[in-house]
KENUVO-222369 format. One line per 10 residues: their letters; for each residue x, y, z of C-alpha. Coordinates in steps of 0.05 Angstrom, whole numbers. Each point is the difference from the previous one (the first is absolute). Example, Ala and Ser with C-alpha at 12.3 -4.5 7.8 and 13.67 -1.06 7.14 Angstrom:
REM KENUVO-222369
as	246/-90/156 | 27/69/-13
//
This chain:
REM KENUVO-222369
mdsqarmdel	1824/-1190/-169 | -64/3/-27 | -44/71/-4 | -34/-18/50 | 62/-10/57 | 16/60/-26 | -56/41/12 | -12/-19/72 | 75/20/7 | 10/55/-24
qreltrhsel	-77/19/44 | 37/-30/62 | 66/58/-22 | -27/50/-24 | -49/4/62 | 57/-9/46 | 41/53/-26 | -71/41/-13 | -2/-7/79 | 73/22/13
yhrfekpeis	-6/58/-44 | -62/36/23 | -19/-28/78 | 73/-14/16 | 48/53/-37 | 47/-63/7 | 4/-9/-78 | 45/-64/-25 | 1/16/-79 | 3/60/-37
dteydllfre	-58/30/-35 | 25/-23/-80 | 1/-76/35 | -67/20/21 | -24/26/-63 | 21/-59/-38 | -23/-58/44 | -74/42/-6 | 1/4/-76 | 19/-80/2
lvdlesahpe	-60/-8/50 | -44/44/-50 | 27/-35/-71 | -12/-66/25 | -70/7/24 | -10/37/-58 | 18/-65/-49 | -32/-45/53 | -65/33/33 | -34/-74/24
laqadsithr	70/5/47 | -11/68/26 | -20/8/81 | -63/50/14 | 38/26/46 | 59/18/-37 | 62/41/32 | -15/38/-85 | -72/27/25 | 29/35/69
vgaapvagfe	37/55/10 | 47/15/52 | -6/-47/65 | -58/-13/47 | 1/70/51 | 32/-3/66 | -24/-24/69 | -14/79/44 | -25/49/-53 | -73/-9/-16
qflhgvpmls	-26/-17/-61 | -35/21/-65 | -33/-16/-63 | 21/44/-60 | -51/40/-42 | 42/-20/-57 | 52/-60/10 | 69/33/1 | 7/-56/-66 | 73/-10/-26
ldnafgseel	35/10/-72 | 18/-52/-55 | 86/8/-4 | 35/15/-68 | 69/-28/-9 | 28/47/-61 | -21/29/-63 | -21/-65/-42 | -53/-12/74 | -21/78/-15
adfdtrlkrf	-17/-2/-51 | -43/-68/-2 | -36/45/53 | -15/52/-42 | -25/-51/-60 | -41/-32/60 | -44/64/14 | -13/7/-67 | -32/-62/-15 | -38/3/58
lgrddaieyl	-15/73/-25 | -12/-27/-73 | 39/67/-22 | 65/5/-45 | 22/75/23 | 38/22/52 | -15/-10/68 | 34/66/47 | 42/-22/57 | 14/28/71
velkydglsl	59/-29/36 | 31/11/77 | 44/-15/43 | -9/-70/33 | 15/23/80 | 34/-58/47 | -43/17/57 | -64/-11/32 | -68/-6/-32 | -62/51/31
slsyedgvli	-68/20/-2 | -10/59/28 | -83/4/11 | -40/63/0 | -51/48/29 | -23/73/-36 | 78/3/-5 | 20/-34/68 | 36/-55/7 | -31/-49/52
rattrgdgtt	37/-63/-19 | 62/-36/-32 | 9/-62/-18 | 51/-48/-23 | 1/-50/-60 | -13/-55/49 | -17/-62/-52 | -34/47/-60 | -58/-5/26 | 6/15/72
gevvtvnakt	44/40/40 | 21/26/69 | -20/69/22 | 72/39/21 | -56/75/-2 | 56/14/64 | 61/-2/-39 | -18/17/-65 | -13/74/43 | 66/-9/17
irdiplrlss	26/15/-62 | 13/69/-28 | -14/-5/-72 | -80/-34/10 | -50/60/6 | -51/-1/59 | -33/46/-35 | -13/2/-77 | -13/65/-32 | -71/-25/-20
efsgeirgev	-51/-39/33 | 15/-59/-40 | -23/-71/18 | 38/-61/-22 | 57/-46/9 | 70/27/-30 | 61/-53/-11 | 74/20/9 | 65/-35/27 | 34/10/63
imfksvfeal	74/2/-2 | 68/20/35 | 45/54/-34 | 69/-36/-9 | 38/65/38 | -51/-23/51 | 9/-70/4 | 74/9/10 | -7/43/54 | -44/-39/32
nesriergls	38/-71/-13 | 64/38/36 | -43/25/55 | -18/-76/3 | 72/-24/4 | 15/47/55 | -44/-28/45 | 17/-69/-16 | -58/-9/-38 | 2/-48/-70
afanprnaas	0/56/-64 | -62/-11/-45 | 17/-37/-65 | -43/48/-33 | -34/70/-15 | -59/-52/-24 | -8/-38/71 | 21/52/40 | -68/42/-28 | -50/-75/10
ggmrqldskl	33/-1/60 | -14/63/30 | -65/6/-15 | -20/-59/29 | 26/31/70 | -50/-17/51 | 27/61/37 | -5/69/-50 | 51/41/33 | 50/-56/-36
vaerrlnffv	-34/11/-73 | 9/77/22 | 81/-15/0 | 5/-35/-57 | -19/55/-49 | -40/-38/-49 | -30/45/-64 | -55/-19/-36 | -6/3/-90 | -69/12/-24
yglgafsgrl	-12/-49/-57 | -87/3/-13 | -54/-19/24 | -45/-61/28 | -66/6/10 | -37/66/-19 | -73/10/-29 | 13/76/-24 | 12/30/-58 | 76/-22/-33
petqagvmkw	48/37/-43 | 6/-23/-68 | 59/-23/4 | 55/-29/52 | 39/52/-2 | -53/41/12 | -21/-41/60 | 79/24/27 | -4/72/-5 | -68/-20/27
lgelgfahqs	29/-24/68 | 58/51/-5 | -61/44/1 | -27/-34/66 | 66/15/36 | 49/-66/-15 | 63/33/-2 | 36/-56/-22 | -19/-37/-72 | 17/-50/-46
ehwicasvde	48/31/-45 | -40/-18/-79 | 12/-5/-59 | -42/1/-66 | 19/-52/-55 | -35/-12/-58 | 34/-58/-29 | 34/-61/26 | 69/22/-18 | -16/74/38
lveviesila	-7/-55/57 | 60/-30/-13 | 31/59/-3 | -36/37/66 | 21/-70/36 | 76/-8/-16 | 6/83/30 | -26/-16/54 | 40/-64/8 | 66/46/-16
krgdlnfgid	-18/49/68 | -27/-65/44 | 65/21/36 | -4/69/13 | -65/5/30 | -22/6/78 | -43/-65/5 | -12/-60/-30 | -23/-31/-63 | -9/-57/-22
gcvikvnsia	-26/12/-74 | -69/32/-35 | -66/-4/-8 | -41/16/-66 | -64/18/-4 | -53/15/-48 | 5/81/11 | -81/-3/-29 | -47/-4/60 | -61/-21/-50
lqgelgntar	50/-66/-27 | 18/-8/69 | -65/-16/23 | -12/-48/-75 | 54/-28/16 | -30/-27/67 | 44/-52/54 | 32/-64/-5 | 3/-52/50 | 58/39/29
gprwataykf	7/58/-18 | -17/59/-53 | -3/-17/-67 | 21/65/-19 | 47/-4/35 | 69/-32/5 | 75/5/42 | 69/-2/-35 | 44/-29/55 | 67/35/-1
pseqaftkll	62/-47/27 | 1/-10/66 | 50/46/42 | 7/-54/50 | 16/-75/0 | 16/-66/53 | 68/-23/-4 | 53/-43/37 | 64/28/24 | 59/-41/-12
digaqvgrtg	52/45/16 | 25/59/27 | 74/34/-40 | 22/54/-13 | 11/51/-42 | 62/40/-6 | -9/82/-18 | 59/49/-31 | 2/49/68 | 4/-70/28
titpvahlep	-72/-16/31 | -15/-68/10 | -64/-16/-2 | -52/-55/6 | -29/-38/-64 | -53/-48/12 | -2/-66/-45 | -74/-22/-20 | -24/-54/-33 | -16/31/-59
vyvggvtvsr	-77/34/-12 | -35/37/-30 | -13/69/20 | -13/73/-32 | 12/-31/-63 | 60/-18/2 | 31/-67/39 | 45/3/49 | 48/-40/31 | 32/55/43
atlhnyeela	-21/64/50 | 34/55/44 | -9/-1/65 | 29/72/11 | 54/-5/55 | 6/-57/60 | -31/48/50 | -65/-12/-48 | 11/-76/-7 | -6/6/86
kkdvrvgdtv	-56/43/6 | -30/-49/-52 | 16/-60/31 | 14/-40/-64 | 32/-62/-7 | 17/-62/-38 | -51/-36/-12 | -56/41/1 | -61/14/-37 | 11/73/-23
ivqragdvip	-47/68/-27 | 36/8/-70 | -15/81/-17 | 24/22/-73 | -48/67/-14 | 12/36/-73 | 87/-9/-13 | 15/8/69 | 49/-60/21 | -43/-68/30
evvgpvldkr	10/15/67 | -21/-49/76 | -55/26/19 | -3/-46/73 | -11/-67/17 | -59/-51/5 | 10/-27/71 | -50/-50/3 | 33/-34/-56 | 76/10/44
lagaiafvep	30/-78/3 | 9/-5/57 | 84/5/23 | 8/56/-43 | 58/36/17 | 5/83/-2 | 47/19/-46 | 56/33/32 | 52/61/-45 | 73/-22/-32
tacpecatel	53/31/30 | 45/-13/-53 | -19/26/-78 | -23/-60/-42 | 51/22/-64 | 62/21/39 | -7/-20/73 | 27/70/26 | -31/6/67 | -66/42/-3
vraegfvalr	-19/71/35 | -50/34/16 | 1/82/-4 | -35/36/63 | -59/21/-13 | -15/-49/-53 | -42/-71/-18 | 44/-18/-64 | 51/-49/21 | 64/15/-54
cpnrkgcpaq	59/-31/-16 | 65/50/4 | 45/-40/-45 | -18/53/-58 | 61/-2/-54 | 8/-83/15 | -66/-29/4 | -21/-35/-69 | -86/21/10 | 18/64/11
iasklihfvs	55/11/-57 | -63/-22/-58 | -53/42/44 | 33/63/-13 | 15/-27/-76 | -64/-21/-17 | -34/78/40 | 57/42/-40 | -24/-20/-73 | -70/-1/23
rkamdieglg	-57/29/-45 | 0/65/51 | 68/-1/-2 | 47/0/-50 | -40/-38/-33 | 54/-51/-42 | -39/-53/-53 | 31/-51/-6 | 26/-7/69 | -44/-35/48
ekqivrylse	-1/-37/61 | 11/-63/-48 | 61/27/-24 | 25/36/58 | -2/-70/49 | 39/-32/-62 | 52/44/-11 | 18/15/67 | 17/-78/6 | 33/-15/-73
padnplltdv	47/-5/-24 | 24/-29/67 | 65/19/-1 | -22/77/-11 | -63/7/-9 | -31/61/-38 | -35/36/64 | 26/13/65 | -27/72/12 | -39/49/-26
psiyrlkdrt	58/37/-36 | 18/-64/-32 | -63/7/-40 | 33/56/-39 | 59/-40/-23 | -39/-55/-32 | 15/40/-49 | 69/-26/-10 | -17/-69/12 | -45/-17/-57
dellgldrmg	48/-57/-22 | -15/-30/67 | -81/14/-19 | 10/-26/-57 | 30/-62/19 | -69/-21/47 | -51/-33/-25 | -59/26/-20 | 33/69/-13 | 4/19/-81
eqsvanlvaa	32/63/-26 | -60/47/-4 | -22/-20/69 | 64/21/29 | 8/61/-44 | -74/15/5 | 26/-4/87 | 56/41/1 | -39/54/-38 | -55/-7/59
iesskskpla	65/6/46 | 27/66/-33 | -71/40/-7 | -15/-16/73 | 63/48/19 | -35/65/-25 | -70/-26/42 | -39/60/45 | 28/17/64 | -62/-26/45
rfiyalgipl	7/-74/-42 | 87/9/22 | -28/8/73 | -42/-53/-8 | 43/-51/-28 | 51/18/56 | -51/-49/58 | 2/56/58 | -37/-24/65 | -62/29/-6
vgdrtaadla	-9/34/-58 | -40/-15/-58 | -13/30/-71 | -38/41/27 | 43/33/46 | 56/-8/-42 | -38/51/-53 | -1/43/68 | 68/-2/7 | 9/21/-68
refrtlqgvr	-34/45/-14 | 13/38/72 | 82/-8/-4 | 5/8/-82 | 63/-39/-7 | 33/-58/29 | 55/33/30 | -49/45/29 | -43/-63/36 | 77/-23/26
dastedfdev	1/65/31 | -59/13/28 | 4/-12/75 | -61/-33/50 | -28/68/14 | -8/4/-85 | -27/-57/0 | -57/-6/47 | -18/71/-21 | -37/-42/-69
qdigprtaee	-59/-4/-4 | -29/-77/21 | 77/-17/32 | -5/-2/75 | 62/-3/47 | 9/-74/1 | 9/-4/-76 | 46/62/-7 | 49/-31/45 | 3/-62/-28
ikdwfidpen	2/38/-73 | 60/31/35 | 34/-51/31 | -6/-38/-77 | 40/60/-30 | 68/7/52 | -2/-75/2 | 69/-15/-40 | -20/-63/-25 | -67/43/-28
ellidsllam	44/57/-21 | 59/-47/-50 | -60/-32/-27 | -40/75/-21 | 88/15/-25 | 6/-60/-29 | -70/7/-47 | 30/61/-15 | 61/-6/-34 | -30/-61/-34
gvspvegeap	-38/55/-39 | -65/0/44 | -30/68/-5 | -66/13/30 | -45/46/-45 | -16/62/50 | -64/9/36 | -41/57/-40 | -21/66/41 | -77/12/-3
kgdqlagkif	-28/27/-50 | -53/45/22 | -16/14/86 | -87/-5/-14 | -5/-57/44 | 69/11/50 | -22/-16/65 | -51/-47/-20 | 8/-72/1 | -40/-50/-38
vctgkleqft	-25/-72/11 | -35/-38/-65 | -31/-64/30 | -43/-41/-55 | -12/-8/-64 | 7/62/-43 | -28/-8/-68 | 23/73/-29 | 69/-9/17 | 53/-45/24
reqaevwvmd	27/13/91 | 54/1/-26 | -5/62/-56 | -46/35/62 | 59/-10/42 | 44/26/-47 | -50/73/-14 | 5/-2/77 | 67/12/7 | 21/43/-62
lggkaagsvs	-46/55/29 | 36/-1/58 | -45/-54/39 | 13/-70/40 | -21/-65/-14 | -14/-52/54 | -10/-75/-1 | -34/9/64 | -65/31/36 | 16/54/68
kntsfvvagp	-19/60/34 | 37/43/-39 | -19/-21/-64 | -29/48/-48 | -48/-34/-47 | -23/-57/-17 | -5/-29/-77 | -47/-53/3 | -25/-41/-70 | -51/-68/-5
gagsklakae	29/-49/61 | 22/47/48 | 2/-46/64 | 45/22/62 | 33/61/-13 | -60/20/-19 | -33/-13/63 | 57/18/39 | -6/74/-30 | -77/9/9
slgvavltee	24/-26/68 | 46/61/17 | -40/51/-48 | 47/-2/-56 | -23/45/-53 | -23/-54/-64 | 7/18/-60 | -39/-32/-70 | 51/1/-59 | -38/50/-34
efvamlpagy	6/36/64 | 90/-9/3 | -3/17/-74 | -31/55/26 | 63/29/37 | 52/-8/-59 | 21/52/-36 | -50/13/-66 | 21/-59/-44 | 46/-27/44
ad	-30/-77/8 | -17/0/-94
//
């Protein structure tokens, strides 16, 4: 295909996808795919300027205004930004600006989050909000003033008589989005694909009461048309906007080099999944307002700013099949087998569908085009189908009645959503999962005995497998000759494995409890049990009521724990392990009582110490370290990037501490 034909094709595709995204809130491709197509067109126009169209989409931003709203010409166009992908392109951006300015010394930059929402321009006269306008096509937007007034953190009157345009992003918090979708599903309505679509669609409602129900928020990030005197820096502008009355400002960082930019961006990407709102990258701006003026704008946007785009957290792909996965407790989980798709920085071909009740609610069918989501390091999940692309004849999925591994009839306990295979001793998938969990890093942490080795040892030798159950791990030391007889197993490897198994016999009690795989008992609950009862025998002798009295253990979990410990098979398992020399180290008593009765939750990226260290200090001093915020939480220790936990703490009125304030509560010199 020649350049002209490809440019024409890209124009058509980008225009169509822009309309689907901005006007109809029904995207068919991910942001990353759109950005790559856009970049290709920009590159082709740069290489062949004589072929570029006068009305190219590269000269436009967003989509045309929708019917039903008054249109308004922005005082200063709401321009888009060029994109940067990777450290090399950041370095090119820095070099390009220095060349334009004719200077070699460092340029100071401000980095801020690039919110995934709807851009909004607010016009004030003498400090009073008179107009709110969407981006529209960048030059002309839609007047949505009545809708904007339903957003509580948009001030209707500022603290001073400011006249001009203030710009920011309308977003929906993830916690609000989840509650909204749950409500829509209960009412028989289709769920929104993501918070961005829910926020954008909300601002385009003709009934402002419906907008108010979306519980939207506004994050301010800069100025539009303004004729007054500005602060000297972009950071100063942000501080001034806060003083005017905007509670939510874009979190920002100052950097003096490309290396610092890369470091900050990597830290933001690492905490992306913990944020209570969506971001699709960072915005890098020259901090000096004077230099911004000197650099000016290009046809598309400000020369002094660029957007560093993150891999899309959502993508579209085809659902090839729905399989089933059997967990260590027998829970059967539906698994989506997908056409491989790049999302969240990795290529995904499998994703969870959670449970069969959720699968039925979402009505996902084999052959559907589906939305796949991967936030941070979270397991990929299928958000839902793109119904407009459903093929005729697609059949609704029917949940299985028999275990896919052992053919045992499945059961569903009263009050539980999950289907389970009751064949605990004979189901090969459950046996493998229990072994894998037992040796995992947070449990007995047996190096050299990972998933691949366990699967292999469960079937080799064929006539007498090396592994059959958890206690068989501790009999491997008596079968070293057979281990040495396997392919790729040398003397040193076998010796290291035996040593790791022997070392695991004296792991802390909390790790041992977690390794047992008791339903509803994660590593935190295991630590609570070890700290409360001190010895394994103390845990075994405890009653349901004793368990229920442990902080964060409710009645259902207490019953599960007690039922597990009085099950004859589980009693035999523990006795067998003890007979083989496994001797869990007793839980330590608190070293002090300065924090007795206090419950702490740590969130965000703590900079002076790790979360684990903070939690150990809390427990050493008689306090409780919890993983989630509730009305019983005493304090939340929040570092940079604190997301949903911080938001929940604020909504419940829980005291929030900085790292310095937390350290001040500890005995003198304790955290040194």
